[in-house]
MITOR-849285 format. One line per 10 residues: their letters; for each residue x, y, z of N, C-alpha, C. Coordinates in Angstrom, 1 decimal, always signed. Example, Ala and Ser with C-alpha at 12.3 -4.5 7.8 and 13.67 -1.06 7.14 Angstrom:
AS> +13.2 -5.7 +7.8 +12.3 -4.5 +7.8 +13.2 -3.3 +7.8 | +12.8 -2.2 +7.1 +13.7 -1.1 +7.1 +12.9 +0.0 +7.9 $
% end
This chain:
MKQHKHINPF> +98.4 +114.6 +148.6 +98.4 +113.8 +147.4 +98.6 +112.3 +147.7 | +97.9 +111.4 +146.9 +98.0 +110.0 +147.2 +99.4 +109.5 +146.7 | +99.9 +108.7 +147.6 +101.2 +108.0 +147.2 +100.9 +106.7 +146.6 | +101.5 +106.5 +145.4 +101.4 +105.2 +144.7 +102.3 +104.2 +145.3 | +101.8 +103.0 +145.6 +102.6 +102.0 +146.1 +103.2 +101.2 +144.9 | +104.5 +101.0 +145.0 +105.2 +100.3 +143.9 +105.6 +98.9 +144.4 | +105.5 +97.9 +143.5 +106.0 +96.6 +143.9 +107.5 +96.6 +144.0 | +108.0 +95.9 +145.0 +109.4 +95.7 +145.1 +110.0 +95.2 +143.8 | +111.0 +95.8 +143.2 +111.5 +95.4 +141.9 +111.9 +93.9 +141.8 | +112.5 +93.4 +142.9 +112.9 +92.0 +142.9 +111.7 +91.1 +142.9 $
AQDIIQRYLL> +110.7 +91.5 +143.7 +109.4 +90.7 +143.7 +108.8 +90.7 +142.3 | +108.9 +91.9 +141.7 +108.3 +92.1 +140.3 +109.1 +91.1 +139.3 | +110.4 +91.1 +139.5 +111.2 +90.2 +138.6 +110.8 +88.7 +138.8 | +110.6 +88.3 +140.1 +110.2 +86.9 +140.4 +108.8 +86.6 +139.8 | +107.9 +87.6 +139.9 +106.5 +87.4 +139.4 +106.6 +87.2 +137.9 | +107.3 +88.1 +137.2 +107.4 +88.0 +135.8 +108.1 +86.7 +135.3 | +109.1 +86.3 +136.1 +109.8 +85.0 +135.7 +108.9 +83.8 +135.8 | +108.1 +83.8 +136.9 +107.1 +82.7 +137.1 +106.0 +82.7 +136.1 | +105.6 +83.9 +135.7 +104.6 +84.0 +134.6 +105.2 +83.5 +133.3 | +106.4 +83.8 +133.0 +107.1 +83.3 +131.8 +107.2 +81.8 +131.9 $
FIIGLFFSAM> +107.5 +81.3 +133.1 +107.6 +79.8 +133.3 +106.3 +79.2 +133.0 | +105.2 +79.8 +133.5 +103.9 +79.2 +133.3 +103.5 +79.2 +131.9 | +103.9 +80.3 +131.2 +103.6 +80.3 +129.7 +104.4 +79.2 +129.0 | +105.6 +79.0 +129.5 +106.5 +77.9 +128.9 +105.8 +76.6 +129.2 | +105.3 +76.4 +130.4 +104.6 +75.2 +130.8 +103.4 +74.9 +129.9 | +102.7 +76.0 +129.6 +101.5 +75.9 +128.7 +101.9 +75.4 +127.3 | +102.9 +75.9 +126.8 +103.4 +75.5 +125.4 +103.9 +74.1 +125.5 | +104.6 +73.8 +126.5 +105.2 +72.4 +126.7 +104.0 +71.4 +126.7 | +103.0 +71.7 +127.4 +101.8 +70.8 +127.5 +101.1 +70.7 +126.1 | +101.0 +71.9 +125.4 +100.4 +71.8 +124.1 +101.2 +70.9 +123.2 $
GVAITKKGEL> +102.6 +71.0 +123.3 +103.4 +70.1 +122.5 +103.2 +68.6 +122.8 | +103.0 +68.3 +124.1 +102.7 +66.9 +124.4 +101.3 +66.5 +123.8 | +100.4 +67.4 +123.9 +99.0 +67.1 +123.4 +99.0 +66.9 +121.9 | +99.8 +67.7 +121.2 +99.8 +67.6 +119.7 +100.5 +66.3 +119.3 | +101.6 +66.0 +120.0 +102.4 +64.8 +119.7 +101.5 +63.6 +120.0 | +100.8 +63.6 +121.1 +99.8 +62.5 +121.5 +98.8 +62.3 +120.4 | +98.4 +63.4 +119.7 +97.4 +63.2 +118.7 +97.9 +62.4 +117.5 | +99.2 +62.5 +117.3 +99.8 +61.8 +116.2 +99.8 +60.3 +116.4 | +99.6 +59.8 +117.6 +99.5 +58.4 +118.0 +100.8 +57.6 +117.6 | +101.9 +58.3 +117.6 +103.2 +57.7 +117.3 +104.2 +57.7 +118.5 $
GVSPISSVAN> +103.6 +58.0 +119.7 +104.4 +58.1 +120.9 +104.6 +59.6 +121.3 | +104.9 +59.8 +122.5 +105.1 +61.1 +123.0 +106.6 +61.2 +123.5 | +107.0 +62.3 +124.1 +108.4 +62.5 +124.6 +108.7 +61.5 +125.6 | +110.0 +61.1 +125.8 +110.3 +60.0 +126.8 +109.8 +60.2 +128.2 | +109.9 +61.5 +128.7 +109.4 +61.7 +130.1 +107.9 +61.5 +130.2 | +107.2 +61.7 +129.1 +105.7 +61.5 +129.2 +105.2 +60.2 +128.8 | +106.2 +59.3 +128.4 +105.8 +58.0 +127.8 +105.1 +57.1 +128.7 | +105.6 +57.1 +130.0 +105.0 +56.2 +131.0 +103.5 +56.6 +131.2 | +103.3 +57.9 +131.4 +101.9 +58.4 +131.7 +101.1 +58.1 +130.4 | +101.6 +58.2 +129.2 +100.9 +58.0 +128.0 +100.4 +56.5 +128.0 $
VMSIRLSQLS> +101.2 +55.6 +128.2 +100.8 +54.1 +128.2 +99.8 +53.9 +129.3 | +99.9 +54.5 +130.5 +99.0 +54.3 +131.6 +97.6 +54.9 +131.2 | +97.6 +56.0 +130.5 +96.4 +56.7 +130.1 +95.6 +55.8 +129.1 | +96.3 +55.0 +128.3 +95.7 +54.1 +127.3 +95.1 +52.9 +128.0 | +95.9 +52.4 +129.0 +95.5 +51.2 +129.7 +94.3 +51.5 +130.7 | +94.5 +52.6 +131.4 +93.5 +53.0 +132.4 +92.9 +54.3 +132.1 | +92.0 +54.3 +131.1 +91.6 +55.5 +130.5 +90.5 +56.3 +131.3 | +90.2 +55.7 +132.5 +89.4 +56.4 +133.5 +90.0 +57.8 +133.9 | +91.3 +57.8 +133.9 +92.1 +59.0 +134.1 +92.7 +59.5 +132.8 | +92.6 +60.8 +132.5 +93.1 +61.3 +131.3 +94.7 +61.3 +131.3 $
LGYWLIIWNC> +95.2 +61.6 +130.2 +96.7 +61.8 +130.0 +97.2 +62.8 +131.0 | +96.5 +63.9 +131.1 +96.9 +65.0 +132.0 +97.0 +64.6 +133.4 | +96.0 +63.8 +133.9 +96.0 +63.3 +135.3 +97.1 +62.3 +135.5 | +97.4 +61.4 +134.5 +98.5 +60.5 +134.7 +99.8 +61.2 +134.7 | +99.9 +62.3 +134.0 +101.1 +63.2 +134.0 +101.3 +63.8 +135.4 | +100.2 +64.2 +136.0 +100.3 +64.7 +137.4 +100.8 +63.7 +138.3 | +100.2 +62.5 +138.2 +100.7 +61.4 +139.1 +102.2 +61.1 +138.9 | +102.6 +61.0 +137.6 +104.0 +60.7 +137.3 +104.9 +61.8 +137.8 | +104.5 +63.0 +137.6 +105.4 +64.1 +138.1 +105.5 +64.2 +139.6 | +104.3 +63.9 +140.3 +104.4 +63.8 +141.8 +105.2 +62.7 +142.3 $
ALILGQILLL> +105.2 +61.6 +141.5 +106.1 +60.4 +141.9 +107.6 +60.9 +141.7 | +107.9 +61.7 +140.7 +109.3 +62.2 +140.5 +109.7 +63.1 +141.6 | +108.7 +63.9 +142.1 +109.0 +64.9 +143.2 +109.2 +64.1 +144.5 | +108.4 +63.0 +144.7 +108.7 +62.1 +145.9 +110.1 +61.5 +145.8 | +110.4 +61.1 +144.6 +111.8 +60.5 +144.3 +112.9 +61.5 +144.7 | +112.7 +62.8 +144.4 +113.7 +63.8 +144.8 +113.8 +63.9 +146.3 | +112.7 +63.8 +147.0 +112.7 +63.9 +148.5 +113.4 +62.7 +149.1 | +113.2 +61.5 +148.5 +113.8 +60.3 +149.0 +115.3 +60.3 +148.7 | +115.7 +60.9 +147.6 +117.1 +60.9 +147.2 +117.9 +62.0 +148.0 | +117.3 +63.2 +148.2 +118.0 +64.3 +148.8 +117.8 +64.3 +150.3 $
RQKFQWIQLL> +116.7 +63.9 +150.8 +116.4 +63.9 +152.2 +116.6 +65.3 +152.8 | +117.5 +65.5 +153.8 +117.6 +66.8 +154.4 +118.1 +67.9 +153.5 | +118.7 +67.4 +152.4 +119.2 +68.4 +151.4 +118.1 +68.9 +150.5 | +116.9 +68.3 +150.5 +115.8 +68.7 +149.7 +115.4 +70.1 +150.1 | +115.3 +71.0 +149.1 +114.9 +72.4 +149.4 +113.3 +72.5 +149.2 | +112.7 +73.0 +150.3 +111.2 +72.9 +150.3 +110.6 +73.8 +149.3 | +111.4 +74.8 +148.8 +110.8 +75.7 +147.7 +110.5 +74.8 +146.5 | +111.2 +73.7 +146.4 +110.9 +72.8 +145.3 +109.6 +72.1 +145.3 | +108.9 +72.2 +146.4 +107.5 +71.7 +146.5 +106.5 +72.5 +145.6 | +107.0 +73.7 +145.1 +106.3 +74.4 +144.1 +106.1 +73.6 +142.8 $
QVPLSFLFGW> +106.9 +72.6 +142.7 +106.8 +71.7 +141.5 +105.4 +71.0 +141.5 | +104.8 +70.8 +142.7 +103.5 +70.1 +142.9 +102.4 +70.9 +142.2 | +102.1 +72.2 +142.6 +101.1 +72.9 +141.8 +101.4 +73.1 +140.4 | +102.7 +73.2 +140.0 +103.1 +73.4 +138.6 +102.8 +72.1 +137.9 | +103.0 +71.0 +138.5 +102.7 +69.7 +137.9 +101.2 +69.6 +137.6 | +100.4 +70.0 +138.5 +98.9 +70.0 +138.3 +98.6 +70.9 +137.1 | +99.2 +72.1 +137.0 +99.0 +73.0 +135.9 +99.3 +72.4 +134.6 | +100.5 +71.7 +134.6 +101.0 +71.0 +133.4 +100.0 +70.0 +132.9 | +99.5 +69.2 +133.9 +98.5 +68.2 +133.5 +97.2 +68.8 +133.0 | +96.7 +69.8 +133.6 +95.5 +70.5 +133.2 +95.7 +71.1 +131.8 $
FTDFGVWLIS> +96.8 +71.7 +131.6 +97.1 +72.3 +130.3 +97.2 +71.2 +129.2 | +97.7 +70.1 +129.5 +97.8 +69.0 +128.6 +96.4 +68.5 +128.2 | +95.5 +68.3 +129.2 +94.1 +67.9 +128.9 +93.4 +69.0 +128.0 | +93.7 +70.3 +128.3 +93.1 +71.3 +127.5 +93.6 +71.2 +126.1 | +94.9 +71.0 +125.9 +95.4 +70.8 +124.6 +94.8 +69.7 +123.8 | +94.6 +68.5 +124.5 +94.0 +67.4 +123.9 +92.6 +67.7 +123.5 | +91.9 +68.4 +124.3 +90.5 +68.8 +124.0 +90.5 +69.8 +122.8 | +91.5 +70.7 +122.8 +91.5 +71.8 +121.8 +91.7 +71.2 +120.4 | +92.4 +70.1 +120.2 +92.7 +69.5 +118.9 +91.9 +68.2 +118.7 | +90.9 +68.0 +119.5 +90.1 +66.8 +119.4 +89.3 +66.7 +118.2 $
FFTPTKYWMQ> +89.0 +67.8 +117.5 +88.2 +67.9 +116.3 +89.0 +67.2 +115.1 | +90.3 +67.2 +115.2 +91.1 +66.7 +114.1 +91.6 +65.3 +114.3 | +91.4 +64.4 +113.3 +91.9 +63.0 +113.4 +92.8 +62.8 +112.2 | +94.1 +62.5 +112.4 +94.9 +62.2 +111.3 +94.6 +60.9 +110.6 | +94.4 +60.9 +109.3 +94.0 +59.7 +108.6 +95.1 +59.1 +107.8 | +96.2 +59.8 +107.6 +97.4 +59.3 +106.9 +98.6 +59.4 +107.8 | +99.5 +58.5 +107.4 +100.8 +58.4 +108.2 +101.6 +59.7 +108.2 | +101.6 +60.4 +107.0 +102.3 +61.6 +106.9 +101.7 +62.7 +107.8 | +100.4 +62.6 +108.0 +99.7 +63.6 +109.0 +100.2 +63.3 +110.4 | +100.3 +62.0 +110.7 +100.8 +61.7 +112.1 +102.3 +62.2 +112.3 $
ICLVIAGTIV> +103.1 +62.0 +111.3 +104.5 +62.5 +111.3 +104.5 +64.0 +111.5 | +103.6 +64.7 +110.8 +103.6 +66.2 +110.9 +103.2 +66.6 +112.3 | +102.3 +65.9 +112.9 +101.8 +66.2 +114.3 +103.0 +66.0 +115.2 | +103.7 +64.9 +115.0 +104.9 +64.7 +115.9 +105.9 +65.8 +115.8 | +106.2 +66.2 +114.5 +107.2 +67.3 +114.3 +106.7 +68.6 +114.9 | +105.4 +68.9 +114.6 +104.8 +70.2 +115.2 +104.8 +70.1 +116.7 | +104.4 +69.0 +117.3 +104.4 +68.9 +118.7 +105.8 +69.0 +119.4 | +106.8 +68.5 +118.7 +108.2 +68.6 +119.2 +108.7 +70.0 +119.2 | +108.3 +70.7 +118.1 +108.7 +72.1 +118.0 +108.0 +73.0 +119.1 | +106.7 +72.7 +119.3 +106.0 +73.5 +120.3 +106.5 +73.1 +121.7 $
LGFGISLAVI> +106.8 +71.8 +122.0 +107.4 +71.4 +123.2 +108.7 +72.0 +123.5 | +109.6 +72.0 +122.5 +110.9 +72.7 +122.6 +110.8 +74.2 +122.9 | +109.8 +74.8 +122.2 +109.6 +76.3 +122.5 +109.2 +76.5 +123.9 | +108.3 +75.7 +124.4 +107.8 +75.8 +125.8 +109.0 +75.6 +126.8 | +109.8 +74.5 +126.6 +110.9 +74.2 +127.5 +111.9 +75.4 +127.5 | +112.1 +76.0 +126.3 +113.1 +77.1 +126.2 +112.6 +78.3 +127.0 | +111.3 +78.6 +127.0 +110.8 +79.7 +127.8 +111.0 +79.4 +129.3 | +110.7 +78.1 +129.7 +110.9 +77.7 +131.1 +112.3 +77.9 +131.5 | +113.2 +77.5 +130.6 +114.7 +77.6 +130.9 +115.1 +79.1 +131.1 | +114.6 +79.9 +130.2 +115.0 +81.3 +130.2 +114.4 +82.0 +131.5 $
ANVILNSGEA> +113.2 +81.5 +131.9 +112.6 +82.1 +133.2 +113.5 +81.9 +134.4 | +114.2 +80.7 +134.4 +115.2 +80.4 +135.4 +114.7 +80.6 +136.8 | +113.6 +80.0 +137.1 +113.1 +80.0 +138.5 +113.1 +78.7 +139.2 | +112.6 +77.7 +138.5 +112.5 +76.4 +139.2 +112.6 +75.3 +138.0 | +113.1 +74.2 +138.4 +113.2 +73.1 +137.4 +111.8 +72.3 +137.4 | +111.5 +71.8 +136.2 +110.3 +70.9 +136.2 +110.7 +69.6 +136.9 | +109.7 +68.8 +137.2 +109.9 +67.6 +138.1 +110.9 +66.6 +137.5 | +110.8 +66.5 +136.2 +111.7 +65.5 +135.5 +113.2 +66.0 +135.6 | +113.4 +67.2 +135.2 +114.8 +67.8 +135.3 +115.3 +67.8 +136.7 | +114.4 +68.1 +137.7 +114.8 +68.2 +139.1 +115.2 +66.8 +139.6 $
FVKALSDTIH> +114.4 +65.8 +139.2 +114.7 +64.4 +139.6 +116.1 +64.0 +139.1 | +116.4 +64.4 +137.8 +117.7 +64.0 +137.2 +118.8 +64.7 +138.0 | +118.6 +66.0 +138.3 +119.6 +66.8 +139.1 +119.8 +66.1 +140.5 | +118.7 +65.7 +141.1 +118.8 +65.1 +142.4 +119.6 +63.8 +142.3 | +119.3 +63.0 +141.3 +120.0 +61.7 +141.1 +121.5 +62.0 +140.8 | +121.8 +62.9 +139.9 +123.2 +63.2 +139.5 +124.0 +63.7 +140.7 | +123.3 +64.5 +141.6 +124.0 +65.0 +142.8 +124.3 +63.9 +143.8 | +123.3 +63.0 +143.8 +123.4 +61.9 +144.8 +124.5 +60.8 +144.4 | +124.5 +60.5 +143.1 +125.5 +59.5 +142.7 +126.8 +60.1 +142.1 | +126.8 +61.5 +142.1 +128.0 +62.2 +141.7 +128.4 +61.9 +140.2 $
KEFGNVKVFF> +127.4 +62.0 +139.4 +127.6 +61.8 +137.9 +127.2 +63.0 +137.2 | +127.7 +63.2 +136.0 +127.4 +64.4 +135.2 +125.9 +64.4 +134.8 | +125.3 +65.6 +135.0 +123.8 +65.8 +134.7 +123.4 +65.2 +133.3 | +124.2 +65.6 +132.3 +123.8 +65.2 +130.9 +123.8 +63.7 +130.8 | +124.7 +63.0 +131.4 +124.8 +61.5 +131.3 +123.6 +60.9 +132.0 | +123.3 +61.4 +133.2 +122.2 +60.9 +134.0 +120.8 +61.2 +133.2 | +120.8 +62.3 +132.6 +119.6 +62.7 +131.8 +119.3 +61.7 +130.7 | +120.4 +61.3 +130.0 +120.2 +60.3 +128.9 +119.8 +59.0 +129.5 | +120.4 +58.6 +130.6 +120.0 +57.3 +131.3 +118.5 +57.4 +131.7 | +118.1 +58.6 +132.3 +116.7 +58.7 +132.8 +115.7 +58.6 +131.6 $
DISCVGIAVL> +116.0 +59.3 +130.5 +115.1 +59.2 +129.3 +115.0 +57.8 +128.8 | +116.1 +57.1 +128.7 +116.1 +55.7 +128.2 +115.3 +54.8 +129.2 | +115.5 +55.1 +130.5 +114.7 +54.3 +131.5 +113.2 +54.6 +131.4 | +112.8 +55.8 +131.2 +111.4 +56.2 +131.0 +110.8 +55.4 +129.8 | +111.5 +55.4 +128.7 +111.1 +54.7 +127.5 +111.0 +53.2 +127.8 | +112.1 +52.7 +128.5 +112.1 +51.2 +128.9 +110.9 +50.8 +129.7 | +110.6 +51.6 +130.7 +109.4 +51.3 +131.6 +108.1 +51.4 +130.8 | +108.0 +52.4 +129.9 +106.8 +52.5 +129.0 +106.7 +51.3 +128.1 | +107.8 +50.8 +127.5 +107.7 +49.6 +126.7 +107.3 +48.4 +127.5 | +107.9 +48.3 +128.7 +107.6 +47.1 +129.5 +106.2 +47.1 +129.9 $
LSFLFFHKLV> +105.6 +48.3 +130.3 +104.2 +48.4 +130.6 +103.3 +48.0 +129.5 | +103.7 +48.5 +128.3 +103.0 +48.3 +127.1 +102.9 +46.8 +126.8 | +104.0 +46.0 +126.8 +103.9 +44.6 +126.6 +103.2 +43.9 +127.7 | +103.3 +44.4 +128.9 +102.6 +43.8 +130.1 +101.1 +43.9 +129.9 | +100.6 +45.1 +129.5 +99.2 +45.3 +129.4 +98.6 +44.9 +128.1 | +99.3 +45.1 +127.0 +98.7 +44.9 +125.7 +99.4 +43.8 +124.9 | +100.5 +43.2 +125.4 +101.3 +42.2 +124.7 +101.8 +42.7 +123.3 | +101.9 +44.0 +123.2 +102.5 +44.6 +122.0 +102.9 +46.0 +122.3 | +103.6 +46.7 +121.4 +104.1 +48.0 +121.6 +102.9 +49.0 +121.4 | +102.6 +49.7 +122.4 +101.5 +50.7 +122.4 +101.9 +52.0 +123.1 $
GTREGTIFAA> +101.7 +53.1 +122.5 +102.0 +54.4 +123.2 +103.4 +54.9 +123.1 | +104.3 +54.0 +122.7 +105.7 +54.4 +122.6 +106.2 +53.9 +121.2 | +106.4 +54.8 +120.3 +106.8 +54.4 +119.0 +107.9 +55.3 +118.4 | +107.9 +55.5 +117.1 +109.0 +56.3 +116.5 +108.9 +57.7 +116.8 | +107.7 +58.2 +117.2 +107.5 +59.6 +117.6 +108.3 +59.9 +118.9 | +108.4 +58.9 +119.8 +109.1 +59.0 +121.0 +110.6 +59.2 +120.7 | +111.1 +58.4 +119.8 +112.5 +58.4 +119.4 +112.8 +59.8 +118.8 | +111.9 +60.2 +117.9 +112.1 +61.5 +117.3 +112.2 +62.7 +118.3 | +111.2 +62.6 +119.3 +111.2 +63.6 +120.3 +112.5 +63.6 +121.1 | +112.9 +62.4 +121.5 +114.1 +62.2 +122.3 +115.4 +62.8 +121.6 $
LCTGFVVKFF> +115.4 +62.6 +120.2 +116.6 +63.1 +119.5 +116.6 +64.5 +119.1 | +115.4 +65.1 +118.9 +115.2 +66.4 +118.4 +114.8 +67.6 +119.3 | +114.2 +67.2 +120.5 +113.7 +68.3 +121.4 +114.9 +69.1 +121.9 | +116.0 +68.5 +122.2 +117.1 +69.3 +122.7 +117.6 +70.3 +121.7 | +117.6 +70.0 +120.4 +118.1 +70.9 +119.3 +117.1 +72.0 +119.2 | +115.8 +71.7 +119.3 +114.8 +72.7 +119.2 +114.9 +73.7 +120.4 | +115.1 +73.2 +121.6 +115.3 +74.1 +122.8 +116.5 +75.0 +122.6 | +117.6 +74.4 +122.1 +118.8 +75.2 +121.8 +118.6 +76.3 +120.8 | +117.8 +76.0 +119.7 +117.5 +77.0 +118.7 +116.7 +78.1 +119.3 | +115.6 +77.8 +120.0 +114.8 +78.9 +120.6 +115.5 +79.7 +121.7 $
NRLLKKTLET> +116.4 +79.0 +122.4 +117.2 +79.7 +123.4 +118.1 +80.8 +122.8 | +118.7 +80.4 +121.7 +119.6 +81.4 +121.0 +118.7 +82.5 +120.4 | +117.5 +82.2 +119.9 +116.7 +83.1 +119.3 +116.0 +84.1 +120.3 | +115.7 +83.6 +121.5 +114.8 +84.4 +122.4 +115.5 +84.9 +123.7 | +116.6 +84.2 +124.1 +117.1 +84.4 +125.4 +117.5 +85.9 +125.6 | +118.3 +86.4 +124.7 +118.8 +87.8 +124.9 +117.6 +88.8 +125.0 | +116.6 +88.7 +124.1 +115.5 +89.6 +124.0 +114.7 +89.5 +125.3 | +114.3 +88.3 +125.7 +113.5 +88.1 +126.9 +114.2 +88.5 +128.2 | +115.5 +88.2 +128.3 +116.2 +88.6 +129.5 +116.4 +90.1 +129.6 | +116.6 +90.8 +128.4 +116.7 +92.2 +128.4 +115.3 +92.8 +128.8 $
FLVKSIEPDM> +114.2 +92.3 +128.3 +112.9 +92.8 +128.7 +112.7 +92.6 +130.2 | +113.1 +91.5 +130.8 +112.9 +91.3 +132.2 +113.7 +92.3 +133.0 | +114.9 +92.6 +132.6 +115.7 +93.6 +133.3 +115.1 +95.0 +133.2 | +114.8 +95.3 +131.9 +114.3 +96.7 +131.7 +113.0 +97.0 +132.4 | +112.2 +95.9 +132.5 +110.8 +96.1 +133.1 +110.9 +96.5 +134.6 | +112.1 +96.2 +135.3 +112.2 +96.5 +136.7 +113.1 +97.7 +136.9 | +113.8 +98.2 +135.9 +114.8 +99.2 +136.0 +114.2 +100.6 +136.5 | +113.0 +101.0 +135.9 +112.4 +102.2 +136.4 +112.1 +102.2 +137.9 | +111.6 +101.1 +138.4 +111.4 +101.0 +139.9 +112.6 +101.1 +140.7 | +113.7 +100.5 +140.1 +115.0 +100.4 +140.9 +115.6 +101.8 +141.0 $
KK> +115.3 +102.6 +140.0 +115.9 +104.0 +140.0 +115.2 +104.9 +140.9 | +114.0 +104.5 +141.4 +113.2 +105.4 +142.2 +113.7 +105.4 +143.6 $
% end
């Protein structure tokens, strides 16, 4: 009789967690694309790439996000040096995925153009909810940090400051750089507006809401899916 080969349960767990992370990455990118469509600014971490995509439109928002994320990965290497864990280089292909997903999202909703301010606000709210949902899935997957969060962790470890405080500083710095670039390139505020502030203030609450709603169910599913193999 033929013997069926079974995947190692721990390998299966890792595969499922990375799949969940990639699904989370997809929804996060959709959130950025939807918010971008509102033309009221995007989330703080994406704001620099957003301004650059408006100024140098030869490259799409997705590709500017790839460049920005890779710059943050390089920043981690410079900060941590020998302490940098090479597994974190997985952030590079995941950054490419995020950029491609974002461009796909932009294309997906390209048919719709908001003509009223209330429509723009609705897009910002919807984008923030979708972004928060995606981030919560990535957090629950618990495999690797995205480049922004990983950079903040590297910085907080290096200067020995609390992660949450460094995260606030990082977000403010991203918005500050985006505003500076905006005035440098356009002599006015472009690409960073009230939508950026809304995303900065509300994304965390959305993530917490979805974490409470989904964490127990998803983690139970991940454990149960490998239990049959572990019992064999």
